[in-house]
DSSP file (Angstrom, degrees, kcal/mol; ACC not computed):
  #  RESIDUE AA STRUCTURE BP1 BP2  ACC     N-H-->O    O-->H-N    N-H-->O    O-->H-N    TCO  KAPPA ALPHA  PHI   PSI    X-CA   Y-CA   Z-CA
    1    1 A M     >        0   0    0      0, 0.0     4,-2.6     0, 0.0     5,-0.3   0.000 360.0 360.0 360.0 -38.5    8.1   -0.8   16.2
    2    2 A H  H  >  +     0   0    0      1,-0.2     4,-3.1     2,-0.2     5,-0.2   0.918 360.0  50.7 -57.4 -43.3    4.9   -2.6   17.4
    3    3 A A  H  > S+     0   0    0      1,-0.2     4,-2.0     2,-0.2    -1,-0.2   0.903 110.0  49.8 -63.1 -40.7    5.4   -1.3   20.9
    4    4 A E  H  > S+     0   0    0      2,-0.2     4,-0.7     1,-0.2    -1,-0.2   0.937 114.9  42.8 -64.0 -46.7    5.9    2.3   19.6
    5    5 A L  H ><>S+     0   0    0     -4,-2.6     3,-0.8     1,-0.2     5,-0.6   0.907 113.4  52.6 -66.5 -40.9    2.7    2.1   17.4
    6    6 A G  H ><5S+     0   0    0     -4,-3.1     3,-1.1    -5,-0.3    -1,-0.2   0.863 104.1  57.2 -61.8 -35.4    0.7    0.4   20.2
    7    7 A A  H 3<5S+     0   0    0     -4,-2.0    -1,-0.2     1,-0.2    -2,-0.2   0.723  95.0  65.5 -69.5 -21.1    1.7    3.1   22.7
    8    8 A T  T <<5S-     0   0    0     -3,-0.8    -1,-0.2    -4,-0.7    -2,-0.2   0.704  93.2-143.9 -74.7 -18.1    0.2    5.8   20.4
    9    9 A K  T < 5 +     0   0    0     -3,-1.1    -3,-0.1    -4,-0.5    -2,-0.1   0.781  57.8 132.9  59.4  29.2   -3.3    4.3   20.9
   10   10 A Q      < +     0   0    0     -5,-0.6     2,-0.4     2,-0.0    -1,-0.1   0.616  58.3  63.9 -81.4 -12.8   -4.2    5.2   17.3
   11   11 A F  S    S-     0   0    0     -6,-0.2     4,-0.1    -5,-0.1    -2,-0.0  -0.895  73.9-141.0-119.0 143.5   -5.6    1.8   16.7
   12   12 A A  S    S+     0   0    0     -2,-0.4    -1,-0.1     2,-0.1    -2,-0.0   0.787  88.8  34.4 -71.4 -28.0   -8.7    0.1   18.4
   13   13 A A  S    S-     0   0    0      1,-0.1    -2,-0.0     0, 0.0     3,-0.0  -0.843  99.4 -83.8-125.5 160.9   -7.0   -3.3   18.6
   14   14 A P        -     0   0    0      0, 0.0     2,-0.5     0, 0.0    -1,-0.1  -0.286  46.0-110.8 -61.7 148.1   -3.5   -4.5   19.1
   15   15 A I        +     0   0    0    -13,-0.2    -9,-0.1     1,-0.1   -10,-0.0  -0.704  39.6 171.3 -79.9 126.3   -1.2   -4.6   16.1
   16   16 A V        +     0   0    0     -2,-0.5     2,-0.4     2,-0.1    -1,-0.1   0.392  39.7 107.8-118.4   0.5   -0.5   -8.3   15.2
   17   17 A T        -     0   0    0    -15,-0.0     2,-0.5     1,-0.0    -2,-0.0  -0.667  64.9-135.1 -82.1 130.7    1.3   -7.9   11.9
   18   18 A E        -     0   0    0     -2,-0.4     2,-0.6   -16,-0.0    -2,-0.1  -0.744  13.4-155.5 -86.4 129.1    5.0   -8.7   12.0
   19   19 A V        +     0   0    0     -2,-0.5     2,-0.3     0, 0.0   -17,-0.1  -0.926  24.1 166.2-106.9 116.2    7.1   -6.1   10.1
   20   20 A I        -     0   0    0     -2,-0.6     2,-0.2     0, 0.0     3,-0.0  -0.879  41.0 -92.4-129.2 160.9   10.4   -7.6    9.0
   21   21 A E        -     0   0    0     -2,-0.3     2,-0.4     1,-0.1     0, 0.0  -0.473  42.4-116.4 -70.2 139.3   13.2   -6.6    6.7
   22   22 A V        -     0   0    0     -2,-0.2     3,-0.1     1,-0.2    -1,-0.1  -0.644  31.5-179.8 -76.6 128.6   12.9   -8.0    3.2
   23   23 A T        +     0   0    0     -2,-0.4     2,-0.4     1,-0.3    -1,-0.2   0.753  69.3  27.2-100.0 -30.0   15.8  -10.3    2.4
   24   24 A T        -     0   0    0      2,-0.0     2,-0.4     0, 0.0    -1,-0.3  -0.999  64.8-169.6-135.3 135.9   14.9  -11.4   -1.1
   25   25 A F        -     0   0    0     -2,-0.4    -3,-0.0    -3,-0.1     0, 0.0  -0.992   3.5-167.8-128.1 131.2   12.9   -9.4   -3.7
   26   26 A Y        -     0   0    0     -2,-0.4    -2,-0.0     0, 0.0     2,-0.0  -0.952  19.5-138.4-117.7 110.6   11.6  -10.8   -7.0
   27   27 A P        -     0   0    0      0, 0.0     3,-0.1     0, 0.0     6,-0.0  -0.361  27.8-109.4 -64.4 146.4   10.3   -8.2   -9.4
   28   28 A A        -     0   0    0      1,-0.1     5,-0.1     2,-0.1     0, 0.0  -0.297  43.0 -84.8 -70.2 160.6    7.1   -9.2  -11.2
   29   29 A E    >>  -     0   0    0      1,-0.1     3,-2.0     3,-0.1     4,-0.6  -0.248  44.1-104.4 -62.5 156.7    7.2  -10.1  -14.9
   30   30 A D  G >4 S+     0   0    0      1,-0.3     3,-1.3     2,-0.2    -1,-0.1   0.847 119.1  60.4 -53.2 -39.3    6.9   -7.1  -17.3
   31   31 A Y  G 34 S+     0   0    0      1,-0.3    -1,-0.3     3,-0.0    -2,-0.1   0.642 103.2  52.9 -69.8 -11.1    3.3   -7.9  -18.2
   32   32 A H  G X4 S+     0   0    0     -3,-2.0     3,-1.0     2,-0.0    -1,-0.3   0.603  85.8 105.5 -92.8 -14.1    2.3   -7.4  -14.5
   33   33 A Q  T << S-     0   0    0     -3,-1.3     5,-0.1    -4,-0.6    -4,-0.0  -0.446  93.9  -1.8 -71.6 137.6    4.0   -4.0  -14.3
   34   34 A R  T 3> S+     0   0    0     -2,-0.2     4,-1.8     1,-0.1     3,-0.4   0.846  80.7 165.6  53.7  39.9    1.6   -0.9  -14.2
   35   35 A H  H <>  +     0   0    0     -3,-1.0     4,-1.5     1,-0.2     3,-0.1   0.891  69.8  46.7 -54.1 -47.8   -1.4   -3.3  -14.5
   36   36 A C  H  4 S+     0   0    0      1,-0.2    -1,-0.2     2,-0.2     6,-0.1   0.786 108.8  54.9 -73.7 -25.1   -4.0   -0.7  -13.5
   37   37 A E  H  4 S+     0   0    0     -3,-0.4    -1,-0.2     1,-0.2    -2,-0.2   0.861 115.0  40.6 -69.7 -33.7   -2.5    2.0  -15.8
   38   38 A Q  H  < S+     0   0    0     -4,-1.8    -2,-0.2     1,-0.2    -1,-0.2   0.674 127.9  32.4 -85.3 -18.7   -2.9   -0.5  -18.7
   39   39 A N    ><  +     0   0    0     -4,-1.5     3,-1.8    -5,-0.2     6,-0.2  -0.431  67.5 156.8-134.4  58.2   -6.3   -1.8  -17.6
   40   40 A P  T 3  S+     0   0    0      0, 0.0    -1,-0.1     0, 0.0    10,-0.1   0.687  72.3  55.7 -65.4 -17.4   -8.1    1.2  -15.9
   41   41 A Y  T 3  S+     0   0    0     -3,-0.1    -5,-0.1     4,-0.1    -2,-0.0   0.383  75.0 115.7 -98.6   5.3  -11.5   -0.2  -16.5
   42   42 A Q  S <> S-     0   0    0     -3,-1.8     4,-2.4     1,-0.1     3,-0.4  -0.576  73.1-127.0 -69.1 134.3  -11.0   -3.5  -14.8
   43   43 A P  H  > S+     0   0    0      0, 0.0     4,-3.1     0, 0.0     5,-0.4   0.864 107.5  54.4 -53.7 -40.6  -13.3   -3.7  -11.7
   44   44 A Y  H  >>S+     0   0    0      1,-0.2     5,-1.9     2,-0.2     4,-1.9   0.919 111.4  45.4 -60.7 -42.3  -10.4   -4.5   -9.3
   45   45 A C  I  4>S+     0   0    0     -3,-0.4     5,-2.7    -6,-0.2    -1,-0.2   0.911 117.8  43.8 -67.1 -41.7   -8.5   -1.4  -10.5
   46   46 A Q  I  <5S+     0   0    0     -4,-2.4    -2,-0.2     3,-0.2    -1,-0.2   0.910 125.6  28.2 -69.6 -43.6  -11.6    0.9  -10.4
   47   47 A F  I  <5S+     0   0    0     -4,-3.1    -3,-0.2    -5,-0.2    -2,-0.2   0.604 133.8  22.6-102.8 -12.6  -13.0   -0.2   -7.1
   48   48 A V  I  X5S+     0   0    0     -4,-1.9     4,-1.3    -5,-0.4    -3,-0.2   0.733 125.5  36.3-115.9 -55.3  -10.0   -1.4   -5.0
   49   49 A V  I  ><S+     0   0    0     -5,-1.9     4,-2.7     2,-0.2     5,-0.3   0.956 113.0  53.3 -71.4 -51.7   -6.8    0.1   -6.3
   50   50 A E  H  ><S+     0   0    0     -5,-2.7     4,-2.7     1,-0.2     5,-0.2   0.898 109.5  48.2 -55.5 -45.7   -8.0    3.6   -7.3
   51   51 A P  H  > S+     0   0    0      0, 0.0     4,-2.1     0, 0.0    -1,-0.2   0.889 113.0  49.0 -62.6 -36.2   -9.6    4.4   -3.9
   52   52 A K  H  X S+     0   0    0     -4,-1.3     4,-2.4    -3,-0.2    -2,-0.2   0.912 112.4  47.4 -68.0 -41.5   -6.4    3.2   -2.1
   53   53 A V  H  X S+     0   0    0     -4,-2.7     4,-2.8     2,-0.2     5,-0.2   0.926 111.9  50.5 -64.8 -43.7   -4.2    5.3   -4.4
   54   54 A A  H  X S+     0   0    0     -4,-2.7     4,-2.3    -5,-0.3    -2,-0.2   0.899 110.8  49.2 -61.3 -40.6   -6.4    8.4   -3.9
   55   55 A K  H  X S+     0   0    0     -4,-2.1     4,-2.1     2,-0.2     5,-0.2   0.922 112.3  47.6 -65.1 -43.6   -6.3    7.9   -0.1
   56   56 A A  H  X S+     0   0    0     -4,-2.4     4,-3.4     1,-0.2    -2,-0.2   0.907 112.3  49.6 -64.4 -41.5   -2.5    7.6   -0.1
   57   57 A E  H  X S+     0   0    0     -4,-2.8     4,-1.4     1,-0.2    -1,-0.2   0.895 111.5  49.5 -64.0 -39.5   -2.2   10.7   -2.3
   58   58 A G  H  < S+     0   0    0     -4,-2.3    -1,-0.2    -5,-0.2    -2,-0.2   0.873 121.9  32.8 -66.2 -36.9   -4.5   12.7   -0.1
   59   59 A K  H  < S+     0   0    0     -4,-2.1    -2,-0.2    -5,-0.2    -3,-0.2   0.842 138.0  17.5 -89.1 -36.2   -2.6   11.7    3.1
   60   60 A F  H >X S+     0   0    0     -4,-3.4     3,-2.6    -5,-0.2     4,-0.9   0.145  79.9 125.3-125.1  18.5    1.0   11.4    1.8
   61   61 A G  G >< S+     0   0    0     -4,-1.4     3,-0.5     1,-0.3    -3,-0.1   0.803  73.7  56.7 -52.6 -35.6    0.9   13.3   -1.5
   62   62 A D  G 34 S+     0   0    0      1,-0.2    -1,-0.3    -5,-0.1    -2,-0.1   0.627 111.9  43.7 -73.5 -10.8    3.8   15.6   -0.5
   63   63 A Q  G <4 S+     0   0    0     -3,-2.6    -1,-0.2    -6,-0.1    -2,-0.2   0.506  88.8 107.4-109.5  -7.3    6.0   12.5    0.2
   64   64 A L    <<  -     0   0    0     -4,-0.9     2,-0.4    -3,-0.5    -3,-0.0  -0.468  63.1-134.2 -78.3 142.3    5.2   10.3   -2.9
   65   65 A Q              0   0    0     -2,-0.2    -2,-0.1     1,-0.1    -1,-0.1  -0.765 360.0 360.0 -91.3 140.5    7.7    9.9   -5.6
   66   66 A R              0   0    0     -2,-0.4    -1,-0.1     0, 0.0    -2,-0.0   0.373 360.0 360.0-112.5 360.0    6.4   10.2   -9.1
């Protein structure tokens, strides 16, 4: 996959992140679920999470599951 993405020349620098299949998944505790929905005025949620979600919705909104 790295070679395919690198060949597109969409990125200024080489991709160095390894993408591997997840073998084990541990769901977070219940109190961690939907943190920003429960704490919308926390600075991290306002200034980090919300802009990322808005960008993803703008770019991939037709593909997101609700």
